[in-house]
DRENTORLUM-574363 format. One record per residue (C-alpha): residue number from 1; y, x, z. Coordinates in steps of 0.02 Angstrom, whole numbers. Layout:
<recs>
{NUM {Y X Z}},
...
</recs>
This chain:
<recs>
{1 {767 263 -45}},
{2 {709 113 -146}},
{3 {527 141 -106}},
{4 {566 151 81}},
{5 {659 -15 74}},
{6 {516 -100 -18}},
{7 {393 -29 110}},
{8 {503 -94 252}},
{9 {501 -269 175}},
{10 {313 -266 146}},
{11 {275 -203 322}},
{12 {380 -345 394}},
{13 {277 -471 293}},
{14 {111 -392 347}},
{15 {165 -391 528}},
{16 {212 -576 517}},
{17 {42 -613 439}},
{18 {-47 -517 577}},
{19 {48 -614 711}},
{20 {0 -776 622}},
{21 {-184 -728 626}},
{22 {-171 -685 810}},
{23 {-89 -852 845}},
{24 {-230 -947 757}},
{25 {-364 -851 855}},
{26 {-270 -881 1018}},
{27 {-258 -1068 979}},
{28 {-444 -1075 941}},
{29 {-480 -980 1102}},
{30 {-367 -1100 1199}},
{31 {-461 -1251 1134}},
{32 {-628 -1166 1170}},
{33 {-571 -1124 1348}},
{34 {-519 -1305 1377}},
{35 {-695 -1360 1333}},
{36 {-769 -1225 1446}},
{37 {-658 -1284 1591}},
{38 {-723 -1461 1572}},
{39 {-902 -1397 1578}},
{40 {-860 -1288 1731}},
{41 {-791 -1445 1814}},
{42 {-957 -1530 1781}},
{43 {-1049 -1377 1849}},
{44 {-944 -1381 2008}},
{45 {-991 -1563 2030}},
{46 {-1174 -1519 2003}},
{47 {-1163 -1379 2133}},
{48 {-1090 -1493 2264}},
{49 {-1228 -1620 2236}},
{50 {-1370 -1497 2211}},
{51 {-1410 -1480 2396}},
{52 {-1450 -1666 2409}},
{53 {-1504 -1709 2232}},
{54 {-1645 -1593 2180}},
{55 {-1689 -1709 2035}},
{56 {-1533 -1646 1943}},
{57 {-1596 -1467 1930}},
{58 {-1647 -1483 1749}},
{59 {-1479 -1557 1701}},
{60 {-1390 -1419 1797}},
{61 {-1489 -1281 1708}},
{62 {-1458 -1363 1539}},
{63 {-1270 -1368 1566}},
{64 {-1273 -1190 1630}},
{65 {-1361 -1122 1476}},
{66 {-1253 -1223 1356}},
{67 {-1098 -1128 1411}},
{68 {-1032 -987 1302}},
{69 {-953 -904 1453}},
{70 {-1062 -791 1556}},
{71 {-1108 -865 1727}},
{72 {-1188 -773 1875}},
{73 {-1222 -824 2056}},
{74 {-1220 -691 2192}},
{75 {-1275 -704 2372}},
{76 {-1178 -639 2522}},
{77 {-1233 -459 2487}},
{78 {-1167 -467 2309}},
{79 {-1342 -474 2232}},
{80 {-1358 -578 2073}},
{81 {-1484 -717 2106}},
{82 {-1469 -817 1944}},
{83 {-1370 -819 1782}},
{84 {-1357 -908 1614}},
{85 {-1407 -850 1439}},
{86 {-1227 -814 1389}},
{87 {-1219 -683 1527}},
{88 {-1366 -590 1448}},
{89 {-1286 -598 1276}},
{90 {-1114 -537 1333}},
{91 {-1181 -399 1446}},
{92 {-1319 -346 1325}},
{93 {-1449 -354 1465}},
{94 {-1613 -446 1489}},
{95 {-1654 -564 1632}},
{96 {-1749 -427 1725}},
{97 {-1603 -305 1704}},
{98 {-1475 -428 1774}},
{99 {-1571 -511 1916}},
{100 {-1553 -416 2079}},
{101 {-1405 -308 2026}},
{102 {-1254 -299 2140}},
{103 {-1071 -273 2105}},
{104 {-1091 -98 2178}},
{105 {-1221 -44 2047}},
{106 {-1158 117 1964}},
{107 {-1241 66 1800}},
{108 {-1097 -56 1766}},
{109 {-980 96 1746}},
{110 {-840 -32 1772}},
{111 {-662 20 1727}},
{112 {-489 -55 1736}},
{113 {-372 -79 1588}},
{114 {-291 91 1619}},
{115 {-461 176 1609}},
{116 {-481 210 1795}},
{117 {-638 164 1892}},
{118 {-661 -15 1955}},
{119 {-746 2 2128}},
{120 {-878 -124 2178}},
{121 {-780 -180 2330}},
{122 {-635 -232 2217}},
{123 {-749 -337 2105}},
{124 {-685 -518 2104}},
{125 {-852 -582 2171}},
{126 {-846 -463 2321}},
{127 {-663 -503 2357}},
{128 {-703 -690 2352}},
{129 {-852 -667 2469}},
{130 {-741 -570 2590}},
{131 {-586 -682 2584}},
{132 {-662 -850 2538}},
{133 {-530 -869 2403}},
{134 {-553 -892 2216}},
{135 {-488 -760 2093}},
{136 {-446 -788 1910}},
{137 {-405 -692 1752}},
{138 {-461 -520 1813}},
{139 {-485 -397 1668}},
{140 {-621 -266 1680}},
{141 {-728 -163 1561}},
{142 {-917 -143 1583}},
{143 {-1035 -27 1491}},
{144 {-1165 -104 1372}},
{145 {-1318 8 1364}},
{146 {-1383 -74 1204}},
{147 {-1227 -29 1101}},
{148 {-1167 119 1206}},
{149 {-992 40 1207}},
{150 {-878 -47 1331}},
{151 {-858 -236 1330}},
{152 {-696 -307 1403}},
{153 {-715 -461 1515}},
{154 {-595 -591 1584}},
{155 {-673 -634 1754}},
{156 {-652 -783 1872}},
{157 {-739 -799 2041}},
{158 {-760 -957 2149}},
{159 {-832 -967 2327}},
{160 {-973 -1091 2365}},
{161 {-980 -1160 2541}},
{162 {-1114 -1255 2634}},
{163 {-1059 -1417 2713}},
{164 {-954 -1387 2867}},
{165 {-947 -1198 2846}},
{166 {-793 -1091 2811}},
{167 {-883 -933 2756}},
{168 {-954 -939 2578}},
{169 {-1143 -922 2562}},
{170 {-1133 -888 2375}},
{171 {-1004 -847 2244}},
{172 {-996 -916 2065}},
{173 {-929 -788 1939}},
{174 {-887 -836 1759}},
{175 {-829 -715 1625}},
{176 {-792 -713 1439}},
{177 {-792 -571 1309}},
{178 {-609 -528 1264}},
{179 {-649 -365 1172}},
{180 {-591 -434 1004}},
{181 {-430 -501 1078}},
{182 {-386 -332 1151}},
{183 {-423 -252 982}},
{184 {-299 -372 898}},
{185 {-167 -333 1030}},
{186 {-191 -146 1000}},
{187 {-177 -172 811}},
{188 {-10 -263 831}},
{189 {56 -122 943}},
{190 {4 8 812}},
{191 {94 -88 674}},
{192 {252 -97 780}},
{193 {248 91 810}},
{194 {228 126 624}},
{195 {372 9 584}},
{196 {483 98 710}},
{197 {438 269 637}},
{198 {482 211 460}},
{199 {652 145 516}},
{200 {687 310 605}},
{201 {650 408 445}},
{202 {766 307 330}},
{203 {923 407 283}},
{204 {1097 333 279}},
{205 {1157 185 382}},
{206 {1067 21 416}},
{207 {1160 -141 453}},
{208 {1097 -318 488}},
{209 {1204 -464 425}},
{210 {1199 -653 425}},
{211 {1226 -753 265}},
{212 {1417 -749 289}},
{213 {1428 -559 297}},
{214 {1448 -547 487}},
{215 {1375 -391 571}},
{216 {1235 -440 693}},
{217 {1157 -268 717}},
{218 {1154 -89 654}},
{219 {1064 80 660}},
{220 {1151 244 614}},
{221 {1111 426 646}},
{222 {1294 477 666}},
{223 {1401 338 745}},
{224 {1559 448 730}},
{225 {1556 427 540}},
{226 {1557 237 545}},
{227 {1706 143 470}},
{228 {1730 41 630}},
{229 {1701 76 817}},
{230 {1518 45 855}},
{231 {1559 -54 1013}},
{232 {1660 -178 909}},
{233 {1555 -185 750}},
{234 {1438 -326 801}},
{235 {1533 -487 770}},
{236 {1647 -412 638}},
{237 {1641 -468 455}},
{238 {1633 -364 295}},
{239 {1809 -426 257}},
{240 {1870 -347 420}},
{241 {1822 -172 357}},
{242 {1832 -172 167}},
{243 {1967 -226 46}},
{244 {1936 -400 -30}},
{245 {1854 -337 -191}},
{246 {1729 -223 -101}},
{247 {1693 -356 31}},
{248 {1660 -486 -104}},
{249 {1539 -368 -197}},
{250 {1437 -342 -38}},
{251 {1440 -527 11}},
{252 {1381 -574 -165}},
{253 {1231 -456 -147}},
{254 {1188 -533 23}},
{255 {1188 -709 -48}},
{256 {1089 -657 -203}},
{257 {958 -571 -95}},
{258 {940 -727 17}},
{259 {937 -853 -127}},
{260 {811 -756 -234}},
{261 {717 -678 -86}},
{262 {719 -505 -167}},
{263 {788 -329 -153}},
{264 {965 -314 -226}},
{265 {1046 -143 -262}},
{266 {1230 -118 -302}},
{267 {1368 14 -293}},
{268 {1548 -1 -236}},
{269 {1694 112 -192}},
{270 {1806 116 -38}},
{271 {1959 224 3}},
{272 {1964 303 175}},
{273 {2004 471 255}},
{274 {2124 503 110}},
{275 {1984 500 -18}},
{276 {1893 376 -130}},
{277 {1711 362 -76}},
{278 {1566 289 -175}},
{279 {1419 200 -94}},
{280 {1248 136 -148}},
{281 {1186 -16 -52}},
{282 {1010 -93 -49}},
{283 {1001 -269 23}},
{284 {834 -340 85}},
{285 {806 -517 158}},
{286 {718 -528 326}},
{287 {721 -719 339}},
{288 {814 -866 263}},
{289 {978 -823 349}},
{290 {983 -634 378}},
{291 {973 -474 279}},
{292 {965 -286 309}},
{293 {1084 -174 210}},
{294 {1039 11 182}},
{295 {1199 106 140}},
{296 {1207 283 65}},
{297 {1363 387 24}},
{298 {1348 448 -158}},
{299 {1523 521 -175}},
{300 {1461 700 -207}},
{301 {1344 639 -344}},
{302 {1485 546 -433}},
{303 {1601 698 -424}},
{304 {1466 814 -494}},
{305 {1438 697 -641}},
{306 {1624 701 -681}},
{307 {1631 893 -678}},
{308 {1483 906 -796}},
{309 {1566 786 -916}},
{310 {1724 893 -917}},
{311 {1623 1051 -953}},
{312 {1534 968 -1100}},
{313 {1698 910 -1178}},
{314 {1773 1085 -1162}},
{315 {1626 1166 -1253}},
{316 {1618 1036 -1391}},
{317 {1806 1047 -1428}},
{318 {1821 1237 -1422}},
{319 {1863 1319 -1594}},
{320 {1756 1470 -1544}},
{321 {1573 1467 -1596}},
{322 {1443 1466 -1456}},
{323 {1260 1509 -1488}},
{324 {1121 1513 -1356}},
{325 {953 1592 -1397}},
{326 {790 1626 -1307}},
{327 {739 1808 -1271}},
{328 {660 1818 -1444}},
{329 {824 1778 -1531}},
{330 {776 1599 -1580}},
{331 {924 1481 -1573}},
{332 {914 1341 -1444}},
{333 {1095 1281 -1445}},
{334 {1245 1295 -1561}},
{335 {1418 1220 -1531}},
{336 {1505 1100 -1652}},
{337 {1620 1244 -1706}},
{338 {1466 1340 -1768}},
{339 {1406 1199 -1882}},
{340 {1584 1171 -1945}},
{341 {1614 1355 -1991}},
{342 {1440 1404 -2057}},
{343 {1395 1240 -2141}},
{344 {1225 1236 -2056}},
{345 {1175 1074 -1971}},
{346 {1097 1073 -1797}},
{347 {922 1045 -1863}},
{348 {943 1189 -1987}},
{349 {953 1321 -1850}},
{350 {875 1259 -1687}},
{351 {713 1353 -1662}},
{352 {757 1477 -1801}},
{353 {791 1662 -1776}},
{354 {971 1725 -1792}},
{355 {915 1843 -1930}},
{356 {935 1695 -2050}},
{357 {1122 1729 -2040}},
{358 {1109 1912 -2095}},
{359 {1209 1961 -2247}},
{360 {1119 2126 -2278}},
{361 {1284 2222 -2270}},
{362 {1277 2272 -2087}},
{363 {1201 2443 -2045}},
{364 {1027 2449 -1966}},
{365 {1094 2557 -1826}},
{366 {1210 2416 -1772}},
{367 {1062 2299 -1738}},
{368 {967 2437 -1647}},
{369 {1117 2468 -1534}},
{370 {1135 2281 -1508}},
{371 {956 2255 -1448}},
{372 {952 2413 -1341}},
{373 {1109 2355 -1251}},
{374 {1065 2174 -1217}},
{375 {884 2213 -1168}},
{376 {956 2330 -1035}},
{377 {1057 2181 -973}},
{378 {1222 2246 -1043}},
{379 {1354 2150 -1139}},
{380 {1375 2198 -1324}},
{381 {1532 2185 -1429}},
{382 {1539 2199 -1619}},
{383 {1610 2145 -1785}},
{384 {1496 2108 -1933}},
{385 {1471 2009 -2091}},
{386 {1359 1855 -2092}},
{387 {1313 1722 -2221}},
{388 {1359 1539 -2222}},
{389 {1235 1406 -2281}},
{390 {1317 1405 -2454}},
{391 {1294 1593 -2471}},
{392 {1475 1634 -2434}},
{393 {1505 1787 -2326}},
{394 {1616 1784 -2173}},
{395 {1671 1907 -2040}},
{396 {1632 1879 -1856}},
{397 {1699 1954 -1697}},
{398 {1552 1934 -1578}},
{399 {1511 1959 -1394}},
{400 {1328 1942 -1341}},
{401 {1282 1931 -1156}},
{402 {1108 1917 -1076}},
{403 {1070 1777 -950}},
{404 {947 1818 -812}},
{405 {851 1716 -683}},
{406 {850 1748 -495}},
{407 {722 1888 -520}},
{408 {826 1979 -650}},
{409 {718 1924 -797}},
{410 {812 1888 -958}},
{411 {788 1705 -1006}},
{412 {928 1680 -1134}},
{413 {1064 1765 -1236}},
{414 {1236 1688 -1259}},
{415 {1341 1737 -1410}},
{416 {1527 1697 -1419}},
{417 {1581 1716 -1599}},
{418 {1749 1702 -1688}},
{419 {1774 1688 -1876}},
{420 {1896 1831 -1920}},
{421 {1871 1822 -2108}},
{422 {2054 1787 -2144}},
{423 {2107 1931 -2035}},
{424 {1984 2050 -2118}},
{425 {2041 1995 -2292}},
{426 {2220 2029 -2240}},
{427 {2172 2202 -2178}},
{428 {2077 2241 -2338}},
{429 {2225 2186 -2441}},
{430 {2337 2302 -2343}},
{431 {2220 2449 -2371}},
{432 {2210 2412 -2556}},
{433 {2399 2408 -2573}},
{434 {2414 2565 -2467}},
{435 {2300 2664 -2585}},
{436 {2403 2627 -2742}},
{437 {2575 2590 -2679}},
{438 {2630 2716 -2550}},
{439 {2809 2670 -2574}},
{440 {2778 2488 -2539}},
{441 {2687 2536 -2380}},
{442 {2841 2618 -2314}},
{443 {2942 2464 -2360}},
{444 {2820 2352 -2272}},
{445 {2791 2458 -2117}},
{446 {2906 2355 -2011}},
{447 {2826 2195 -2075}},
{448 {2651 2260 -2042}},
{449 {2702 2318 -1870}},
{450 {2757 2143 -1828}},
{451 {2598 2075 -1904}},
{452 {2496 2195 -1797}},
{453 {2586 2137 -1641}},
{454 {2543 1959 -1685}},
{455 {2362 2011 -1714}},
{456 {2358 2098 -1546}},
{457 {2428 1943 -1464}},
{458 {2300 1838 -1555}},
{459 {2161 1956 -1502}},
{460 {2214 1945 -1320}},
{461 {2220 1758 -1334}},
{462 {2050 1757 -1415}},
{463 {1979 1864 -1274}},
{464 {2052 1747 -1147}},
{465 {1973 1598 -1234}},
{466 {1808 1693 -1247}},
{467 {1809 1727 -1061}},
{468 {1845 1545 -1022}},
{469 {1710 1488 -1143}},
{470 {1589 1612 -1067}},
{471 {1625 1544 -893}},
{472 {1601 1365 -953}},
{473 {1442 1415 -1044}},
{474 {1373 1490 -885}},
{475 {1413 1330 -791}},
{476 {1323 1229 -925}},
{477 {1172 1342 -915}},
{478 {1171 1327 -725}},
{479 {1172 1139 -742}},
{480 {1025 1146 -862}},
{481 {933 1262 -741}},
{482 {965 1172 -576}},
{483 {952 992 -636}},
{484 {821 893 -540}},
{485 {792 791 -697}},
{486 {671 860 -828}},
{487 {778 916 -977}},
{488 {705 977 -1141}},
{489 {732 1002 -1328}},
{490 {589 976 -1451}},
{491 {560 969 -1637}},
{492 {533 801 -1722}},
{493 {347 841 -1716}},
{494 {353 855 -1526}},
{495 {348 1046 -1511}},
{496 {441 1103 -1354}},
{497 {585 1221 -1395}},
{498 {668 1231 -1225}},
{499 {631 1156 -1055}},
{500 {718 1176 -887}},
{501 {645 1226 -719}},
{502 {615 1044 -668}},
{503 {463 1045 -785}},
{504 {384 1179 -675}},
{505 {431 1088 -515}},
{506 {352 926 -574}},
{507 {207 982 -687}},
{508 {167 1155 -617}},
{509 {180 1253 -782}},
{510 {316 1384 -809}},
{511 {453 1341 -936}},
{512 {389 1478 -1051}},
{513 {217 1396 -1054}},
{514 {289 1240 -1137}},
{515 {380 1331 -1277}},
{516 {298 1313 -1449}},
{517 {170 1192 -1374}},
{518 {162 1011 -1430}},
{519 {186 866 -1308}},
{520 {12 802 -1354}},
{521 {-63 957 -1269}},
{522 {-7 884 -1102}},
{523 {-28 697 -1129}},
{524 {-164 589 -1055}},
{525 {-288 555 -1199}},
{526 {-256 368 -1187}},
{527 {-67 395 -1212}},
{528 {-69 509 -1365}},
{529 {-69 372 -1499}},
{530 {63 263 -1417}},
{531 {178 411 -1384}},
{532 {160 476 -1562}},
{533 {201 302 -1627}},
{534 {357 293 -1518}},
{535 {416 467 -1575}},
{536 {385 422 -1758}},
{537 {491 266 -1735}},
{538 {642 374 -1687}},
{539 {684 385 -1872}},
{540 {736 201 -1857}},
{541 {802 178 -1681}},
{542 {877 353 -1652}},
{543 {841 341 -1465}},
{544 {712 291 -1336}},
{545 {757 227 -1163}},
{546 {637 204 -1018}},
{547 {471 245 -1105}},
{548 {335 298 -982}},
{549 {177 400 -1013}},
{550 {62 516 -916}},
{551 {77 706 -918}},
{552 {-57 825 -853}},
{553 {-11 930 -701}},
{554 {-70 1109 -691}},
{555 {-193 1056 -555}},
{556 {-277 933 -674}},
{557 {-200 774 -606}},
{558 {-83 663 -706}},
{559 {98 616 -667}},
{560 {189 464 -734}},
{561 {347 521 -827}},
{562 {489 407 -884}},
{563 {582 468 -1039}},
{564 {755 445 -1114}},
{565 {756 526 -1288}},
{566 {892 544 -1419}},
{567 {866 608 -1596}},
{568 {1000 725 -1664}},
{569 {959 797 -1835}},
{570 {790 882 -1832}},
{571 {778 889 -1644}},
{572 {744 776 -1497}},
{573 {846 793 -1338}},
{574 {760 717 -1188}},
{575 {788 686 -1003}},
{576 {644 628 -896}},
{577 {595 597 -717}},
{578 {434 584 -617}},
{579 {405 399 -577}},
{580 {227 419 -512}},
{581 {270 367 -334}},
{582 {371 219 -398}},
{583 {226 158 -506}},
{584 {102 183 -363}},
{585 {216 82 -250}},
{586 {237 -56 -381}},
{587 {47 -66 -403}},
{588 {27 -69 -213}},
{589 {157 -206 -203}},
{590 {65 -310 -334}},
{591 {-98 -284 -239}},
{592 {-16 -338 -76}},
{593 {57 -493 -161}},
{594 {-116 -537 -227}},
{595 {-189 -507 -54}},
{596 {-55 -616 25}},
{597 {-94 -753 -101}},
{598 {-279 -738 -61}},
{599 {-242 -746 127}},
{600 {-133 -901 103}},
{601 {-272 -986 6}},
{602 {-397 -935 140}},
{603 {-280 -1001 275}},
{604 {-261 -1167 183}},
{605 {-449 -1186 166}},
{606 {-472 -1142 351}},
{607 {-341 -1270 405}},
{608 {-424 -1401 295}},
{609 {-596 -1359 366}},
{610 {-532 -1353 546}},
{611 {-439 -1518 533}},
{612 {-599 -1602 472}},
{613 {-732 -1511 570}},
{614 {-639 -1501 738}},
{615 {-556 -1673 741}},
{616 {-714 -1779 740}},
{617 {-808 -1683 880}},
{618 {-651 -1669 987}},
{619 {-617 -1855 967}},
{620 {-796 -1894 1016}},
{621 {-787 -1779 1169}},
{622 {-620 -1857 1222}},
{623 {-687 -2034 1203}},
{624 {-847 -1996 1300}},
{625 {-750 -1902 1436}},
{626 {-629 -2048 1459}},
{627 {-776 -2170 1464}},
{628 {-862 -2067 1600}},
{629 {-702 -2048 1701}},
{630 {-664 -2235 1696}},
{631 {-838 -2315 1700}},
{632 {-962 -2190 1771}},
{633 {-986 -2293 1930}},
{634 {-1043 -2440 1824}},
{635 {-1170 -2339 1724}},
{636 {-1348 -2298 1768}},
{637 {-1413 -2121 1761}},
{638 {-1487 -2141 1585}},
{639 {-1320 -2195 1511}},
{640 {-1227 -2053 1598}},
{641 {-1357 -1931 1534}},
{642 {-1339 -2001 1358}},
{643 {-1149 -1980 1365}},
{644 {-1166 -1803 1428}},
{645 {-1293 -1763 1292}},
{646 {-1168 -1827 1163}},
{647 {-1034 -1712 1234}},
{648 {-1155 -1565 1239}},
{649 {-1206 -1596 1057}},
{650 {-1024 -1600 999}},
{651 {-980 -1446 1104}},
{652 {-1128 -1352 1027}},
{653 {-1068 -1405 854}},
{654 {-892 -1338 891}},
{655 {-966 -1180 965}},
{656 {-1069 -1152 806}},
{657 {-913 -1168 700}},
{658 {-815 -1046 810}},
{659 {-964 -926 813}},
{660 {-972 -930 623}},
{661 {-785 -894 609}},
{662 {-799 -750 732}},
{663 {-954 -681 645}},
{664 {-863 -682 476}},
{665 {-718 -592 559}},
{666 {-834 -462 638}},
{667 {-924 -433 474}},
{668 {-763 -408 376}},
{669 {-699 -289 510}},
{670 {-862 -190 508}},
{671 {-902 -232 690}},
{672 {-1063 -331 665}},
{673 {-1215 -239 738}},
{674 {-1332 -178 601}},
{675 {-1504 -128 668}},
{676 {-1629 -106 525}},
{677 {-1812 -77 567}},
{678 {-1981 -78 481}},
{679 {-2023 -259 438}},
{680 {-2169 -339 343}},
{681 {-2073 -458 228}},
{682 {-2213 -578 175}},
{683 {-2252 -633 353}},
{684 {-2066 -628 395}},
{685 {-2026 -757 260}},
{686 {-2179 -862 309}},
{687 {-2117 -864 490}},
{688 {-1942 -911 432}},
{689 {-2011 -1059 331}},
{690 {-2131 -1119 466}},
{691 {-2004 -1211 578}},
{692 {-1939 -1308 428}},
{693 {-2115 -1361 375}},
{694 {-2148 -1421 553}},
{695 {-2009 -1550 535}},
{696 {-2095 -1719 512}},
{697 {-1942 -1786 420}},
{698 {-1979 -1666 276}},
{699 {-2087 -1763 149}},
{700 {-2161 -1606 71}},
{701 {-2175 -1427 132}},
{702 {-2069 -1283 71}},
{703 {-2175 -1186 -56}},
{704 {-2186 -996 -44}},
{705 {-2249 -881 -183}},
{706 {-2264 -693 -166}},
{707 {-2328 -563 -288}},
{708 {-2362 -452 -138}},
{709 {-2500 -470 -10}},
{710 {-2399 -356 103}},
{711 {-2228 -274 83}},
{712 {-2146 -170 220}},
{713 {-1962 -131 205}},
{714 {-1820 -67 313}},
{715 {-1708 -215 362}},
{716 {-1617 -300 507}},
{717 {-1730 -446 553}},
{718 {-1595 -542 647}},
{719 {-1471 -537 502}},
{720 {-1602 -577 368}},
{721 {-1671 -721 473}},
{722 {-1495 -792 477}},
{723 {-1489 -772 286}},
{724 {-1654 -867 262}},
{725 {-1607 -1004 386}},
{726 {-1441 -1034 297}},
{727 {-1516 -1040 123}},
{728 {-1665 -1150 174}},
{729 {-1560 -1272 275}},
{730 {-1435 -1287 132}},
{731 {-1577 -1315 8}},
{732 {-1644 -1458 113}},
{733 {-1473 -1532 158}},
{734 {-1414 -1543 -22}},
{735 {-1582 -1603 -94}},
{736 {-1602 -1769 -2}},
{737 {-1692 -1886 2}},
{738 {-1846 -1789 -59}},
{739 {-1811 -1601 -50}},
{740 {-1920 -1489 -159}},
{741 {-1891 -1307 -110}},
{742 {-1976 -1152 -183}},
{743 {-1960 -977 -108}},
{744 {-2017 -827 -212}},
{745 {-2039 -643 -168}},
{746 {-2060 -523 -314}},
{747 {-2002 -359 -388}},
{748 {-1893 -347 -545}},
{749 {-1805 -197 -623}},
{750 {-1844 -85 -473}},
{751 {-1767 -212 -352}},
{752 {-1840 -325 -217}},
{753 {-1802 -506 -265}},
{754 {-1802 -657 -148}},
{755 {-1757 -824 -229}},
{756 {-1731 -997 -151}},
{757 {-1734 -1141 -276}},
{758 {-1703 -1326 -236}},
{759 {-1700 -1490 -333}},
{760 {-1537 -1549 -258}},
{761 {-1368 -1609 -320}},
{762 {-1322 -1438 -392}},
{763 {-1152 -1352 -398}},
{764 {-1011 -1388 -523}},
{765 {-993 -1247 -649}},
{766 {-810 -1214 -605}},
{767 {-855 -1192 -420}},
{768 {-995 -1063 -444}},
{769 {-883 -905 -443}},
{770 {-808 -955 -274}},
{771 {-963 -1011 -179}},
{772 {-966 -855 -67}},
{773 {-781 -863 -18}},
{774 {-742 -907 164}},
{775 {-710 -1094 197}},
{776 {-742 -1140 14}},
{777 {-851 -1292 -22}},
{778 {-902 -1364 -189}},
{779 {-810 -1516 -251}},
{780 {-964 -1629 -248}},
{781 {-1010 -1606 -62}},
{782 {-853 -1668 25}},
{783 {-949 -1811 106}},
{784 {-1084 -1694 175}},
{785 {-1051 -1599 338}},
{786 {-1015 -1414 322}},
{787 {-881 -1282 354}},
{788 {-895 -1164 204}},
{789 {-944 -1011 309}},
{790 {-1133 -1004 291}},
{791 {-1139 -926 117}},
{792 {-1001 -802 165}},
{793 {-1109 -741 310}},
{794 {-1261 -735 196}},
{795 {-1171 -627 68}},
{796 {-1104 -505 199}},
{797 {-1276 -488 282}},
{798 {-1355 -449 112}},
{799 {-1216 -324 71}},
{800 {-1248 -234 236}},
{801 {-1423 -199 167}},
{802 {-1348 -126 7}},
{803 {-1398 -282 -90}},
{804 {-1318 -424 -187}},
{805 {-1334 -613 -195}},
{806 {-1298 -730 -341}},
{807 {-1317 -915 -381}},
{808 {-1361 -1015 -536}},
{809 {-1352 -1204 -538}},
{810 {-1349 -1360 -644}},
{811 {-1282 -1522 -574}},
{812 {-1412 -1652 -526}},
{813 {-1553 -1529 -564}},
{814 {-1536 -1406 -420}},
{815 {-1480 -1228 -376}},
{816 {-1563 -1057 -362}},
{817 {-1497 -923 -243}},
{818 {-1560 -747 -287}},
{819 {-1558 -602 -163}},
{820 {-1573 -426 -236}},
{821 {-1617 -283 -117}},
{822 {-1624 -99 -170}},
{823 {-1794 -18 -198}},
{824 {-1745 119 -75}},
{825 {-1779 -2 70}},
{826 {-1966 -8 30}},
{827 {-2077 86 153}},
{828 {-2246 30 86}},
{829 {-2319 -100 -34}},
</recs>
């Protein structure tokens, strides 16, 4: 029950976190769409003027290809006559593959959201051509041949008319990739379904309360067993149902759970239906003002505990001796009356054979008859002479009964014994007097007759007590057998003397397997010393409460067992339970807390980055847009073009940031395409360096050293080019004003090594371990532009190749980034 409540709380937190992520992505998408709409407005203006101003063609094409949305133009037959680069990227097609296609082309394999076919005549472009009306926000899926997957698009179509005409001569279709957004929506739906299934599986009753104890909702399997009519429950208060003391206990738990933001468990009792009922309640906060209470009726459990307590008292206070042995006759339990009469302490006899009590005066045939009877499953009655610890002989009237399991196998013997020494002495005295004094016998006949009647009455009473004790003993044995808790008796050295069936249920071994084996035979090797130390310390503390170690299951796995142990004489009496699932849950909870902390830190760094990196470009775009709107008529074409170029530069900068964020997300979700192929690395690195060396602003070229003339490996050229571009641009950016960059390619310890060393400002020592975390930037580069995503992308790209990347640095002397790729990638040297 507790683990389910903790899981419910954790799932609620994870769901809230997922919704938060979705909100951030939607906000970013909203801002991106706003920018796209402004550009589309500019495109529309360009289209209207294009017929009369052919000199603007270059500007029109530039704006078109700067857009991140896909754009296609179709003629009156639906044939695509031109498109932008984003269309190729989103559709996964080349210019030749797109140009000339129509909306009716079967290669699109277009589908609707419900999976049904999307006919060409229903395509937004074709509908717009037919009706002359624009369509927006149409969702459709198209097949990408390069990835063999479907990409989901959000499509808008706009008619284009010639002057004076009412029938469109072209249609402009724009679309954006919403595949990731649909994936997030599906993930949220899956989480909601799991949460619903968990709530349905929780036993007992579930109530939702505000901070004052008012009922605001409930879920129960059996509404007829509620303490108030379900149609009236919402709006009622705890005080309306329970007596003041019970209501106050529950209200206190609600307030404690809200104030400490934690799970609170308590018990209380309530009288109804003519009976006192006991309940266990677990209270979990769901926000700052409301909680959920999980209520379970534990009345039967409380009543069973009381009956077992009564049975124990009856056995311990009985004057009749009770002895329980295993099938070999070794004593496993003796009652207090046994130790009082015989003088033996508990530790003197437990684990010892009953033959230690023999006096040597009982005939051999008596023992043979005894064992033949009880082995056949029969009860045996007898009277014999045994020895006390001090050597004194005493007479016993004894009844021995076998105890069998469900299969009829004998698992114990129970002996009910009565000390009849005084009675036997009296009988012997009578016989002695009878032999020498016949006359006195006759005089005492009446007296003896009365005495015999008393003895008969005593015998009947004794039998009655024996029967009652036997019944109680059977109940005690049943409790020991059916207990779900692990119950056992061991020696002080840890040798098992008796275990119940719960050991087999939890650890897989039969109870007989444990007997005479030491606890160390089952312990995890790492727990042997600590457990032995705890057991040895029992000589001082007398008991152990809540100690946990690991026991080996029969299948070879280990279970976490929590022990409560008490030392009595030379034996240890222990109760234990399997807490493996609880420990696993606690470890999972700690991991989730750590993950939540990490996500919060990541979120803070993202907000910090976004507030800095987005504000300046957006402010610039807003300022330029307002300037154009208010003063464009007063500007010449060069000034307008300069303003537009400024907007395009800032939009590209924002697009790069968003692309980096989305690429990090794709990499972490395992959705980034990974297409390794045979690549000659030496020329690859030379080609990657070449554009940087062509920059006239660079005072000296990037130096490249390779111990290979040629090295061919299996790698994804696109991803590794991104890695090199990031590392080289960082090396130059942080090494101004005179960057000195050295790139090396060599082999070390059976690994391919690529290093990039600069002479820049270096990285503070405390920041080095976090350089590859998303949105993290070193403390000494706050005045240099950057978003903290480049190195994260670099690391993930290298990891996709089975490699690793590390950094060493010294402030004001420079940094070295080292890529290690596995030897298995090499095709030829």
